[in-house]
N, C-alpha and C positions, 0 to 999 in steps of 0.2 A: 510393161508386160505385153502390150500389143506387138511390139517389135519381136519379142521372144516367140510368141505364138506364131506370127507370120513366118519366122525363120524355120519353124518346124513343118511347114506345109510340104507334103510330098515326101517326107523322110520317114524312116522306120520309127524314129522316136515319136514323130507326129502320129503315126499309125497306132502305136501303143497308147499314147495319150488319148486319142480318139476312142479307142476301145474302152478305156477306163471311164471316159466322160459319158459314153453311150450307156454303159451299165449303171453308172451313177444316176443318169437321167431316168433309166427304167425304174430304179428303186424309188426315186423321189416322185416320179409320176404316180406310182402306186400310193405313196403317202398323200399326194395331192388329191387323188380320187377318194381316199378314206376321209379326208377333211371335208369333202362335200357331202358325205353321208352323215347320218346321226340325227341330232336333236333339231337341227335347223332345216328349213325348206331349202332344197338344192339351189333354187334361183337366188335366194337371199345369200346363201353361202358364196355362190359364184360372184354375185354383185359385190359383196364385202371384200373378196379376194382381189377382184379386178380393180376396185377403188384403191385398195391398199397398195398394190404394186404400181398403179399409175401415179399415185402421190409420191411414193418412194423413188420412182424413176425420174420424176420431173426435174429435180435439181441436177441430176447427173446428165440428163439430156440437154438441159438449157445452159449449164455452167461448167461441166467437167469434161465431157468427151468432146472431140472435134465435131463441129456442125456437119450435117450431111452435105455431100456434094449435090449440085443442082439435079443431076440425073437420078438421085435417090428419091426425090419427092414423088414421082409417079409410081415408083416401086413401093413406097410406103402406103400410097393410096390403095394399091392392089392388095397389100398385106392386110390392111384394115378391113376391106370388103370380104376377103376370103375368110378371115378369122371370125368375123361377125356371123357370116353364113354358117360356118362350122359350128359355132356355139348354139345357134338357134336350131339347127338340124339335130344336134346331139340332144338338146333339151326335149325336143319333140319326140325323138326316138325313145328316150327314157320314160316319157309320159305314156307312150303307147305300148311299151313292152317292158318286161322284167329286166332290171339292171344286169342280173347275172347272165342273161341271154344276149341282150343287146351289146353290152360292153365287149365280149369276146369277138362278136361279128365286126364291130367297128375296128378293133385293134388288129383283127386278122386281115381284113380287106385293105387296111391302110398300108402296111409294108409291101403287100403284093403290088398294089398300084404304084407305090413309090419306087420300087425296083424297076418297074417298067418305065416310069417317067424318067428316072435317073439315066436309064439306058438311052432314051431318046434325046434328053436335054444335055446331059453331061458326058455322054459317050462312055458310060460305065457299063461293063459287061461282066456278068457273073459266069463262073465256070460251071460245068455240069455238076460237080460236087456241091457247089454253093446252091444251085437250084434244088438239088436233093435236100439240102438243109432247110431251104425255104419251105419245101413241101412238108417235111417232117414238122417244122414249127407250126405251119398253118393247120396241119392235121390235129395237133394238140389244141390249138386255139379254137378251131371250129368244133372239135370234139367236145370241148368244155361247153360251148354254146348249145350243142345238141343234147348233151347230158343234162344240162340245166333246164332245157326246154321239156325234156321227157318228164321231169319231176316238177314242172311248173304248175301251180294250182290256181293262178289268176291271170287275167289279161290274155287268155288264149284267143278270144274272139278278135283281138286287134293285132295278132301276131304277124299277119301278112304285111300290114302297114308298117309295123315296127321293124320288120326285117328289111323292107325297102328303104326306110329311113336310115337304118343302121348301115346298109351298104353304101348309100349316098354319103353318109357322114364319113365312112371310111375313105371314100373317094376324096372328100375334102381334107381328110388327114394327110393323104398323099399329096394333094395339091398344095397345102400350106407347107408341108415338109420340103418339097422340091422348090417351091417359089421362095420360101424363106432362105433356103440354102443358096439360091441364086442371089437373093438380096444381100446376105452377109458376105458373099464373095464379091459383090459389086462395089463395096465401099472399102476405102483404104484401111480404116480402123474397125475391126469387128465389134468393138464395144460401142461404137456409134450406132450400129444397127440395133444392138440389144437394148440400149438405153431408150432409143426412140420407139422401138417396137413396144416396150412395156408402157411407155408414156401414152402413145396413141391408142393402145389396145385397152386402156382402162376407162374409156369414155362411155361405152354403150351399156354394158351389163349393170353398172350401178344405177343407171336411170330406170331400167326395167325392174330391178330389184326394189328400188324405192317406191315405184308405183304399186308393185305387188304388196309391199309392206303396208302402205297406206290403205290398201283395200282389204286387209285382214281384219276380222272381228277382234281378235286378240293380238296386239302387236308384240312380237318377241322383243326381249330386252336387247338394246343395241350394244351394251358393253360386251357380253360374251360373244355376240355375233361378230363384232369388229375385232375382238381378240383372235378369233378363228381366221378372220380375214387377213390380219397382219401376219400370222404364222403361215397361212397359205400363200400369201404374197412372197414371203421370203423363200418358201419351198419352190414356188413357180420360177423365181429368179434363177435358182440353182438348177432346177430341172430343165427348163427350156433353154437357159443359157448354155448348159452342158451339151445338149443335143445339137444346138446350132453351132457351137464351136467345133464339135465333132464333125459336122458336115463341111466345115471350112477346112479342117485339117486333113480329112480323108474322104473315103467314098460315102456318098449320100445313102445309097442303098444299104450298105452294110450297117451304117449307124441306125437306119430306120428299123431294120430287122432286129438288131440287138436291143433296141428300145422296147420292143414288144415283149421282152421277158418281164416287163412290168406286170403282165398277167400272173406270172408266178409269184412275184413279190406281193401283189394285191391279195392273192389267196393266203399267203403266209401271214400277212398283216391281219386279214380277216379272221384267221384262226387264232393268232396269238393275242390280238388286241380287241377285236370285236366279238370274240367268242363264237365264230361261225364254224360249222362242221365242214371238214375237208373230205375225209373218206378215202379208201384205197383207189377207187376209180379216178377221182380227181387228181390224186397224187400221181398216178400213172400218166394222165394226160399232161400234167404240168412237167413231168419228166420229159415227155416228148418235146415240149416247147424248149426246154433247156438244152436237150440234145440237138435239136434243130439249130439253135443259135451257135452251139459249139461247132457243128458241121460247117455252117456258113463262115465262121471265123477261120477254121482250120483249112477250108477249101480254097481260100483266097490266095 
């Protein structure tokens, strides 16, 4: 399968496959976010998910895929540090501000910084039409954040701190997207990168979650928590794996922009599954996000 994927790099078939993978990653990213909400503490949910995908990735990393080339170990060290910083910043942002406000800011600043980074690192350049699409998409995403802020009833006193943390987290989204794209392109077999990424990325959050669980007065049952972790781990494999393969097959910036249609999928999931209210204004803003993504794709 690796040889087949590599043969598609830089081709029209590869472009179409990358488009499908980026949209699949967007949908699964929304599912991943929904799994972290609900009955369990988000720190515990994330710890269970990271533990699950780390354990599942271990046999593939150690015994199935080719071992990383020597030059990959410093790259994996950078991947580890960047992703740990991203998760900690994201958690702090969510603690300081409302999820419905912070999430769109993170997901909006991420692709903007990624497009700029891809231009500097991978010499990718968007057309004027594509930049228009980015603007439309960002207007929808930041519009959602502003709309949710207007109707926010709590955590207003810490909004400034939350906004700063959200923008910084968005910067780290761009950093890990471009750095991981560099990493998956630096190894001969893309599945080597993916297997080792999930293996090493599963070490930190489970430790934090375990300490948090031990410090609780009432310990949540581990069975349901770990079931959510296993499901989330499988979703993470498909979601992150899809976007990383898309960045190897085609342009990093386009994949990053298309992934942020996850905001639309998240709202739909919230409406259909979680019983959240959408309303006409949010539907209009979500339509802007979708239109922006279409403009980016059509303008390339």
